[in-house]
PDB file of N, CA, C and O in Angstrom, chain B, residues numbered from 101:
ATOM      1  N   MET B 101       0.815  -1.049   0.038  1.00  0.00           N
ATOM      2  CA  MET B 101       0.062   0.197  -0.054  1.00  0.00           C
ATOM      3  C   MET B 101       0.738   1.120  -0.009  1.00  0.00           C
ATOM      4  O   MET B 101       0.474   2.056  -0.765  1.00  0.00           O
ATOM      5  N   THR B 102       1.937   1.215   0.952  1.00  0.00           N
ATOM      6  CA  THR B 102       2.705   2.318   1.005  1.00  0.00           C
ATOM      7  C   THR B 102       3.631   2.782  -0.389  1.00  0.00           C
ATOM      8  O   THR B 102       3.878   3.927  -0.768  1.00  0.00           O
ATOM      9  N   SER B 103       4.013   1.578  -0.954  1.00  0.00           N
ATOM     10  CA  SER B 103       4.613   1.838  -2.374  1.00  0.00           C
ATOM     11  C   SER B 103       3.656   2.502  -3.373  1.00  0.00           C
ATOM     12  O   SER B 103       4.077   3.266  -4.241  1.00  0.00           O
ATOM     13  N   ASP B 104       2.498   2.227  -3.245  1.00  0.00           N
ATOM     14  CA  ASP B 104       1.532   2.726  -4.280  1.00  0.00           C
ATOM     15  C   ASP B 104       1.289   4.326  -4.125  1.00  0.00           C
ATOM     16  O   ASP B 104       1.045   5.022  -5.111  1.00  0.00           O
ATOM     17  N   ILE B 105       1.369   4.825  -2.879  1.00  0.00           N
ATOM     18  CA  ILE B 105       1.501   6.218  -2.679  1.00  0.00           C
ATOM     19  C   ILE B 105       2.511   7.001  -3.144  1.00  0.00           C
ATOM     20  O   ILE B 105       2.326   8.088  -3.692  1.00  0.00           O
ATOM     21  N   PHE B 106       3.611   6.478  -2.944  1.00  0.00           N
ATOM     22  CA  PHE B 106       4.878   7.112  -3.486  1.00  0.00           C
ATOM     23  C   PHE B 106       5.419   6.782  -4.862  1.00  0.00           C
ATOM     24  O   PHE B 106       6.540   7.146  -5.216  1.00  0.00           O
ATOM     25  N   ARG B 107       4.653   6.132  -5.576  1.00  0.00           N
ATOM     26  CA  ARG B 107       4.924   5.697  -7.057  1.00  0.00           C
ATOM     27  C   ARG B 107       5.145   6.775  -7.877  1.00  0.00           C
ATOM     28  O   ARG B 107       5.950   6.583  -8.788  1.00  0.00           O
ATOM     29  N   TYR B 108       4.568   8.009  -7.779  1.00  0.00           N
ATOM     30  CA  TYR B 108       4.863   9.033  -8.665  1.00  0.00           C
ATOM     31  C   TYR B 108       5.592  10.196  -8.111  1.00  0.00           C
ATOM     32  O   TYR B 108       5.553  11.311  -8.632  1.00  0.00           O
ATOM     33  N   ALA B 109       6.281   9.897  -7.006  1.00  0.00           N
ATOM     34  CA  ALA B 109       7.174  10.894  -6.308  1.00  0.00           C
ATOM     35  C   ALA B 109       8.533  11.148  -7.337  1.00  0.00           C
ATOM     36  O   ALA B 109       9.078  12.244  -7.474  1.00  0.00           O
ATOM     37  N   ALA B 110       8.869  10.131  -7.889  1.00  0.00           N
ATOM     38  CA  ALA B 110       9.903  10.188  -8.767  1.00  0.00           C
ATOM     39  C   ALA B 110       9.720  10.889  -9.897  1.00  0.00           C
ATOM     40  O   ALA B 110       8.694  10.610 -10.517  1.00  0.00           O
ATOM     41  N   PRO B 111      10.535  11.856 -10.417  1.00  0.00           N
ATOM     42  CA  PRO B 111      10.078  12.570 -11.567  1.00  0.00           C
ATOM     43  C   PRO B 111      10.137  11.666 -12.711  1.00  0.00           C
ATOM     44  O   PRO B 111       9.439  11.969 -13.679  1.00  0.00           O
ATOM     45  N   GLN B 112      10.778  10.714 -12.763  1.00  0.00           N
ATOM     46  CA  GLN B 112      10.823   9.689 -13.973  1.00  0.00           C
ATOM     47  C   GLN B 112       9.709   9.092 -14.238  1.00  0.00           C
ATOM     48  O   GLN B 112       9.495   8.669 -15.374  1.00  0.00           O
ATOM     49  N   ALA B 113       8.755   8.950 -13.169  1.00  0.00           N
ATOM     50  CA  ALA B 113       7.426   8.378 -13.085  1.00  0.00           C
ATOM     51  C   ALA B 113       6.341   9.395 -13.343  1.00  0.00           C
ATOM     52  O   ALA B 113       5.361   9.181 -14.056  1.00  0.00           O
ATOM     53  N   PHE B 114       6.581  10.444 -12.745  1.00  0.00           N
ATOM     54  CA  PHE B 114       5.639  11.434 -12.756  1.00  0.00           C
ATOM     55  C   PHE B 114       5.470  12.240 -14.189  1.00  0.00           C
ATOM     56  O   PHE B 114       4.370  12.450 -14.701  1.00  0.00           O
ATOM     57  N   PHE B 115       6.594  12.612 -14.694  1.00  0.00           N
ATOM     58  CA  PHE B 115       6.507  13.532 -16.081  1.00  0.00           C
ATOM     59  C   PHE B 115       5.791  12.746 -17.084  1.00  0.00           C
ATOM     60  O   PHE B 115       5.012  13.442 -17.734  1.00  0.00           O
ATOM     61  N   PRO B 116       5.812  11.622 -17.382  1.00  0.00           N
ATOM     62  CA  PRO B 116       5.195  10.994 -18.418  1.00  0.00           C
ATOM     63  C   PRO B 116       3.780  11.201 -18.205  1.00  0.00           C
ATOM     64  O   PRO B 116       3.159  11.721 -19.132  1.00  0.00           O
ATOM     65  N   VAL B 117       3.103  10.861 -17.055  1.00  0.00           N
ATOM     66  CA  VAL B 117       1.824  10.790 -16.630  1.00  0.00           C
ATOM     67  C   VAL B 117       1.397  12.368 -16.779  1.00  0.00           C
ATOM     68  O   VAL B 117       0.389  12.628 -17.437  1.00  0.00           O
ATOM     69  N   ALA B 118       2.057  13.284 -16.251  1.00  0.00           N
ATOM     70  CA  ALA B 118       1.813  14.634 -16.296  1.00  0.00           C
ATOM     71  C   ALA B 118       1.650  15.057 -17.554  1.00  0.00           C
ATOM     72  O   ALA B 118       0.661  15.709 -17.887  1.00  0.00           O
ATOM     73  N   GLY B 119       2.649  14.711 -18.412  1.00  0.00           N
ATOM     74  CA  GLY B 119       2.485  15.034 -19.943  1.00  0.00           C
ATOM     75  C   GLY B 119       1.182  14.605 -20.502  1.00  0.00           C
ATOM     76  O   GLY B 119       0.502  15.436 -21.105  1.00  0.00           O
ATOM     77  N   LYS B 120       0.778  13.408 -20.361  1.00  0.00           N
ATOM     78  CA  LYS B 120      -0.351  12.957 -20.736  1.00  0.00           C
ATOM     79  C   LYS B 120      -1.750  13.742 -20.358  1.00  0.00           C
ATOM     80  O   LYS B 120      -2.729  13.785 -21.103  1.00  0.00           O
ATOM     81  N   MET B 121      -1.665  14.312 -19.151  1.00  0.00           N
ATOM     82  CA  MET B 121      -2.620  14.956 -18.458  1.00  0.00           C
ATOM     83  C   MET B 121      -2.808  16.309 -18.889  1.00  0.00           C
ATOM     84  O   MET B 121      -3.869  16.864 -18.604  1.00  0.00           O
ATOM     85  N   ILE B 122      -1.941  16.906 -19.526  1.00  0.00           N
ATOM     86  CA  ILE B 122      -1.949  18.427 -19.915  1.00  0.00           C
ATOM     87  C   ILE B 122      -3.121  18.766 -20.747  1.00  0.00           C
ATOM     88  O   ILE B 122      -3.832  19.695 -20.365  1.00  0.00           O
ATOM     89  N   PRO B 123      -3.416  18.136 -21.833  1.00  0.00           N
ATOM     90  CA  PRO B 123      -4.653  18.482 -22.572  1.00  0.00           C
ATOM     91  C   PRO B 123      -5.928  18.565 -21.709  1.00  0.00           C
ATOM     92  O   PRO B 123      -6.774  19.455 -21.797  1.00  0.00           O
ATOM     93  N   TRP B 124      -5.951  17.515 -20.863  1.00  0.00           N
ATOM     94  CA  TRP B 124      -7.100  17.206 -20.059  1.00  0.00           C
ATOM     95  C   TRP B 124      -7.398  18.384 -18.996  1.00  0.00           C
ATOM     96  O   TRP B 124      -8.513  18.823 -18.712  1.00  0.00           O
ATOM     97  N   PHE B 125      -6.107  18.815 -18.451  1.00  0.00           N
ATOM     98  CA  PHE B 125      -6.184  19.808 -17.520  1.00  0.00           C
ATOM     99  C   PHE B 125      -6.388  21.247 -18.187  1.00  0.00           C
ATOM    100  O   PHE B 125      -7.050  22.100 -17.595  1.00  0.00           O
ATOM    101  N   SER B 126      -5.845  21.481 -19.347  1.00  0.00           N
ATOM    102  CA  SER B 126      -6.080  22.705 -20.091  1.00  0.00           C
ATOM    103  C   SER B 126      -7.494  22.758 -20.589  1.00  0.00           C
ATOM    104  O   SER B 126      -8.043  23.859 -20.633  1.00  0.00           O
ATOM    105  N   LEU B 127      -8.189  21.600 -20.997  1.00  0.00           N
ATOM    106  CA  LEU B 127      -9.520  21.873 -21.465  1.00  0.00           C
ATOM    107  C   LEU B 127     -10.425  22.164 -20.049  1.00  0.00           C
ATOM    108  O   LEU B 127     -11.314  23.015 -20.079  1.00  0.00           O
ATOM    109  N   LEU B 128     -10.206  21.588 -19.116  1.00  0.00           N
ATOM    110  CA  LEU B 128     -10.734  21.945 -17.727  1.00  0.00           C
ATOM    111  C   LEU B 128     -10.556  23.249 -17.450  1.00  0.00           C
ATOM    112  O   LEU B 128     -11.543  23.962 -17.272  1.00  0.00           O
ATOM    113  N   ALA B 129      -9.478  23.675 -17.386  1.00  0.00           N
ATOM    114  CA  ALA B 129      -9.114  25.154 -17.124  1.00  0.00           C
ATOM    115  C   ALA B 129      -9.988  26.049 -18.027  1.00  0.00           C
ATOM    116  O   ALA B 129     -10.655  26.940 -17.502  1.00  0.00           O
ATOM    117  N   GLY B 130     -10.015  25.859 -19.313  1.00  0.00           N
ATOM    118  CA  GLY B 130     -10.779  26.596 -20.076  1.00  0.00           C
ATOM    119  C   GLY B 130     -12.376  26.621 -20.046  1.00  0.00           C
ATOM    120  O   GLY B 130     -13.016  27.559 -20.521  1.00  0.00           O
ATOM    121  N   MET B 131     -12.929  25.565 -19.475  1.00  0.00           N
ATOM    122  CA  MET B 131     -14.141  25.421 -19.398  1.00  0.00           C
ATOM    123  C   MET B 131     -14.495  25.998 -18.105  1.00  0.00           C
ATOM    124  O   MET B 131     -15.579  26.579 -18.041  1.00  0.00           O
ATOM    125  N   LEU B 132     -13.794  25.936 -17.113  1.00  0.00           N
ATOM    126  CA  LEU B 132     -13.870  26.758 -15.757  1.00  0.00           C
ATOM    127  C   LEU B 132     -13.749  28.246 -15.801  1.00  0.00           C
ATOM    128  O   LEU B 132     -14.400  29.020 -15.100  1.00  0.00           O
ATOM    129  N   ALA B 133     -12.768  28.602 -16.774  1.00  0.00           N
ATOM    130  CA  ALA B 133     -12.720  30.057 -17.023  1.00  0.00           C
ATOM    131  C   ALA B 133     -14.189  30.709 -17.824  1.00  0.00           C
ATOM    132  O   ALA B 133     -14.784  31.770 -17.638  1.00  0.00           O
ATOM    133  N   LEU B 134     -14.382  29.883 -18.511  1.00  0.00           N
ATOM    134  CA  LEU B 134     -15.644  30.403 -19.562  1.00  0.00           C
ATOM    135  C   LEU B 134     -16.890  30.365 -18.381  1.00  0.00           C
ATOM    136  O   LEU B 134     -17.660  31.319 -18.264  1.00  0.00           O
ATOM    137  N   ALA B 135     -16.978  29.249 -17.599  1.00  0.00           N
ATOM    138  CA  ALA B 135     -18.012  29.307 -16.578  1.00  0.00           C
ATOM    139  C   ALA B 135     -17.921  30.467 -15.529  1.00  0.00           C
ATOM    140  O   ALA B 135     -18.942  30.932 -15.023  1.00  0.00           O
ATOM    141  N   GLY B 136     -16.639  30.931 -15.211  1.00  0.00           N
ATOM    142  CA  GLY B 136     -16.577  31.992 -14.379  1.00  0.00           C
ATOM    143  C   GLY B 136     -17.066  33.381 -14.832  1.00  0.00           C
ATOM    144  O   GLY B 136     -17.800  34.216 -14.304  1.00  0.00           O
ATOM    145  N   LEU B 137     -16.358  33.326 -16.064  1.00  0.00           N
ATOM    146  CA  LEU B 137     -16.852  34.764 -16.850  1.00  0.00           C
ATOM    147  C   LEU B 137     -18.335  34.824 -17.030  1.00  0.00           C
ATOM    148  O   LEU B 137     -18.958  35.866 -16.829  1.00  0.00           O
ATOM    149  N   TYR B 138     -18.908  33.698 -17.412  1.00  0.00           N
ATOM    150  CA  TYR B 138     -20.350  33.884 -17.604  1.00  0.00           C
ATOM    151  C   TYR B 138     -21.081  34.030 -16.041  1.00  0.00           C
ATOM    152  O   TYR B 138     -22.016  34.825 -15.943  1.00  0.00           O
ATOM    153  N   VAL B 139     -20.713  33.381 -15.023  1.00  0.00           N
ATOM    154  CA  VAL B 139     -21.276  33.732 -13.678  1.00  0.00           C
ATOM    155  C   VAL B 139     -20.914  35.313 -13.269  1.00  0.00           C
ATOM    156  O   VAL B 139     -21.679  35.978 -12.572  1.00  0.00           O
ATOM    157  N   ALA B 140     -19.864  35.742 -13.703  1.00  0.00           N
ATOM    158  CA  ALA B 140     -19.234  37.209 -13.405  1.00  0.00           C
ATOM    159  C   ALA B 140     -19.967  38.146 -14.019  1.00  0.00           C
ATOM    160  O   ALA B 140     -20.209  39.201 -13.432  1.00  0.00           O
ATOM    161  N   PHE B 141     -20.436  37.899 -15.307  1.00  0.00           N
ATOM    162  CA  PHE B 141     -20.789  39.097 -16.091  1.00  0.00           C
ATOM    163  C   PHE B 141     -22.439  38.829 -16.412  1.00  0.00           C
ATOM    164  O   PHE B 141     -23.072  39.714 -16.987  1.00  0.00           O
ATOM    165  N   PHE B 142     -23.040  37.676 -16.047  1.00  0.00           N
ATOM    166  CA  PHE B 142     -24.536  37.732 -16.397  1.00  0.00           C
ATOM    167  C   PHE B 142     -25.329  37.311 -15.083  1.00  0.00           C
ATOM    168  O   PHE B 142     -26.498  37.667 -14.933  1.00  0.00           O
ATOM    169  N   VAL B 143     -24.716  36.606 -14.214  1.00  0.00           N
ATOM    170  CA  VAL B 143     -25.429  35.886 -13.238  1.00  0.00           C
ATOM    171  C   VAL B 143     -25.209  36.774 -11.883  1.00  0.00           C
ATOM    172  O   VAL B 143     -26.129  36.900 -11.075  1.00  0.00           O
ATOM    173  N   ALA B 144     -24.026  37.335 -11.701  1.00  0.00           N
ATOM    174  CA  ALA B 144     -23.800  38.150 -10.594  1.00  0.00           C
ATOM    175  C   ALA B 144     -24.637  39.442 -10.512  1.00  0.00           C
ATOM    176  O   ALA B 144     -24.936  40.001 -11.567  1.00  0.00           O
ATOM    177  N   PRO B 145     -25.047  39.970  -9.296  1.00  0.00           N
ATOM    178  CA  PRO B 145     -25.872  40.999  -9.187  1.00  0.00           C
ATOM    179  C   PRO B 145     -24.964  42.431  -9.419  1.00  0.00           C
ATOM    180  O   PRO B 145     -23.751  42.466  -9.216  1.00  0.00           O
ATOM    181  N   THR B 146     -25.666  43.456  -9.823  1.00  0.00           N
ATOM    182  CA  THR B 146     -24.789  44.608  -9.946  1.00  0.00           C
ATOM    183  C   THR B 146     -24.904  45.383  -8.634  1.00  0.00           C
ATOM    184  O   THR B 146     -25.879  45.318  -7.885  1.00  0.00           O
ATOM    185  N   ASP B 147     -23.802  46.129  -8.428  1.00  0.00           N
ATOM    186  CA  ASP B 147     -23.744  46.977  -7.177  1.00  0.00           C
ATOM    187  C   ASP B 147     -24.884  48.089  -7.054  1.00  0.00           C
ATOM    188  O   ASP B 147     -25.339  48.555  -8.099  1.00  0.00           O
ATOM    189  N   HIS B 148     -25.297  48.470  -5.997  1.00  0.00           N
ATOM    190  CA  HIS B 148     -26.437  49.472  -5.906  1.00  0.00           C
ATOM    191  C   HIS B 148     -25.941  50.831  -6.164  1.00  0.00           C
ATOM    192  O   HIS B 148     -26.761  51.645  -6.591  1.00  0.00           O
ATOM    193  N   GLN B 149     -24.502  51.272  -5.935  1.00  0.00           N
ATOM    194  CA  GLN B 149     -23.936  52.358  -6.098  1.00  0.00           C
ATOM    195  C   GLN B 149     -23.327  52.507  -7.449  1.00  0.00           C
ATOM    196  O   GLN B 149     -23.535  53.539  -8.087  1.00  0.00           O
ATOM    197  N   GLN B 150     -22.533  51.477  -7.965  1.00  0.00           N
ATOM    198  CA  GLN B 150     -21.750  51.545  -9.160  1.00  0.00           C
ATOM    199  C   GLN B 150     -22.340  51.009 -10.384  1.00  0.00           C
ATOM    200  O   GLN B 150     -21.933  51.279 -11.514  1.00  0.00           O
ATOM    201  N   GLY B 151     -23.390  50.179 -10.087  1.00  0.00           N
ATOM    202  CA  GLY B 151     -24.272  49.592 -11.313  1.00  0.00           C
ATOM    203  C   GLY B 151     -23.538  48.476 -12.093  1.00  0.00           C
ATOM    204  O   GLY B 151     -23.084  47.473 -11.542  1.00  0.00           O
ATOM    205  N   GLU B 152     -23.463  48.709 -13.320  1.00  0.00           N
ATOM    206  CA  GLU B 152     -22.784  47.652 -14.178  1.00  0.00           C
ATOM    207  C   GLU B 152     -21.294  47.722 -14.224  1.00  0.00           C
ATOM    208  O   GLU B 152     -20.593  46.738 -14.462  1.00  0.00           O
ATOM    209  N   ALA B 153     -20.795  49.026 -13.966  1.00  0.00           N
ATOM    210  CA  ALA B 153     -19.200  49.140 -13.955  1.00  0.00           C
ATOM    211  C   ALA B 153     -18.756  48.184 -12.720  1.00  0.00           C
ATOM    212  O   ALA B 153     -17.600  47.761 -12.686  1.00  0.00           O
ATOM    213  N   TYR B 154     -19.617  47.876 -11.789  1.00  0.00           N
ATOM    214  CA  TYR B 154     -18.832  47.007 -10.647  1.00  0.00           C
ATOM    215  C   TYR B 154     -18.330  45.674 -11.182  1.00  0.00           C
ATOM    216  O   TYR B 154     -17.357  45.075 -10.725  1.00  0.00           O
ATOM    217  N   ARG B 155     -19.127  45.249 -12.245  1.00  0.00           N
ATOM    218  CA  ARG B 155     -18.494  43.858 -12.699  1.00  0.00           C
ATOM    219  C   ARG B 155     -17.087  43.684 -13.272  1.00  0.00           C
ATOM    220  O   ARG B 155     -16.494  42.608 -13.348  1.00  0.00           O
ATOM    221  N   ILE B 156     -16.654  44.805 -13.644  1.00  0.00           N
ATOM    222  CA  ILE B 156     -15.216  44.902 -13.984  1.00  0.00           C
ATOM    223  C   ILE B 156     -14.298  44.204 -13.249  1.00  0.00           C
ATOM    224  O   ILE B 156     -13.328  43.624 -13.737  1.00  0.00           O
ATOM    225  N   ILE B 157     -14.673  44.259 -11.692  1.00  0.00           N
ATOM    226  CA  ILE B 157     -13.780  43.612 -10.778  1.00  0.00           C
ATOM    227  C   ILE B 157     -13.535  42.388 -11.085  1.00  0.00           C
ATOM    228  O   ILE B 157     -12.401  41.919 -10.990  1.00  0.00           O
ATOM    229  N   PHE B 158     -14.540  41.721 -11.486  1.00  0.00           N
ATOM    230  CA  PHE B 158     -14.447  40.169 -11.681  1.00  0.00           C
ATOM    231  C   PHE B 158     -13.425  39.959 -12.863  1.00  0.00           C
ATOM    232  O   PHE B 158     -12.913  38.840 -12.875  1.00  0.00           O
ATOM    233  N   LEU B 159     -13.055  40.780 -13.806  1.00  0.00           N
ATOM    234  CA  LEU B 159     -11.945  40.554 -14.763  1.00  0.00           C
ATOM    235  C   LEU B 159     -10.657  41.098 -14.484  1.00  0.00           C
ATOM    236  O   LEU B 159      -9.586  40.606 -14.839  1.00  0.00           O
ATOM    237  N   HIS B 160     -10.877  42.440 -13.639  1.00  0.00           N
ATOM    238  CA  HIS B 160      -9.633  43.142 -13.358  1.00  0.00           C
ATOM    239  C   HIS B 160      -8.896  42.517 -12.343  1.00  0.00           C
ATOM    240  O   HIS B 160      -7.781  42.112 -12.673  1.00  0.00           O
ATOM    241  N   VAL B 161      -9.206  42.368 -11.345  1.00  0.00           N
ATOM    242  CA  VAL B 161      -8.826  41.812 -10.265  1.00  0.00           C
ATOM    243  C   VAL B 161      -7.889  40.529 -10.322  1.00  0.00           C
ATOM    244  O   VAL B 161      -6.740  40.551  -9.881  1.00  0.00           O
ATOM    245  N   PRO B 162      -8.444  39.467 -10.873  1.00  0.00           N
ATOM    246  CA  PRO B 162      -7.902  38.283 -11.210  1.00  0.00           C
ATOM    247  C   PRO B 162      -6.442  38.366 -12.094  1.00  0.00           C
ATOM    248  O   PRO B 162      -5.509  37.574 -11.960  1.00  0.00           O
ATOM    249  N   THR B 163      -6.482  39.495 -13.007  1.00  0.00           N
ATOM    250  CA  THR B 163      -5.597  39.544 -14.118  1.00  0.00           C
ATOM    251  C   THR B 163      -4.400  40.403 -13.674  1.00  0.00           C
ATOM    252  O   THR B 163      -3.300  40.366 -14.225  1.00  0.00           O
ATOM    253  N   ALA B 164      -4.769  41.299 -12.464  1.00  0.00           N
ATOM    254  CA  ALA B 164      -3.760  42.213 -11.967  1.00  0.00           C
ATOM    255  C   ALA B 164      -2.761  41.509 -11.164  1.00  0.00           C
ATOM    256  O   ALA B 164      -1.825  42.130 -10.659  1.00  0.00           O
TER     257      ALA B 164
END
């Protein structure tokens, strides 16, 4: 059991697996980014003082 936990601790074993997972993780990251932008610009409520201009925070802050 213990040997199964540390199987991918060595770079020689981890890098081939990580290389095969890059397309899947990039697809997942793209889908989550699109979902986050949709929620930020269309679902989140506007601010009572700033109105629609408040939503720029959802894009500006993570990129800054």
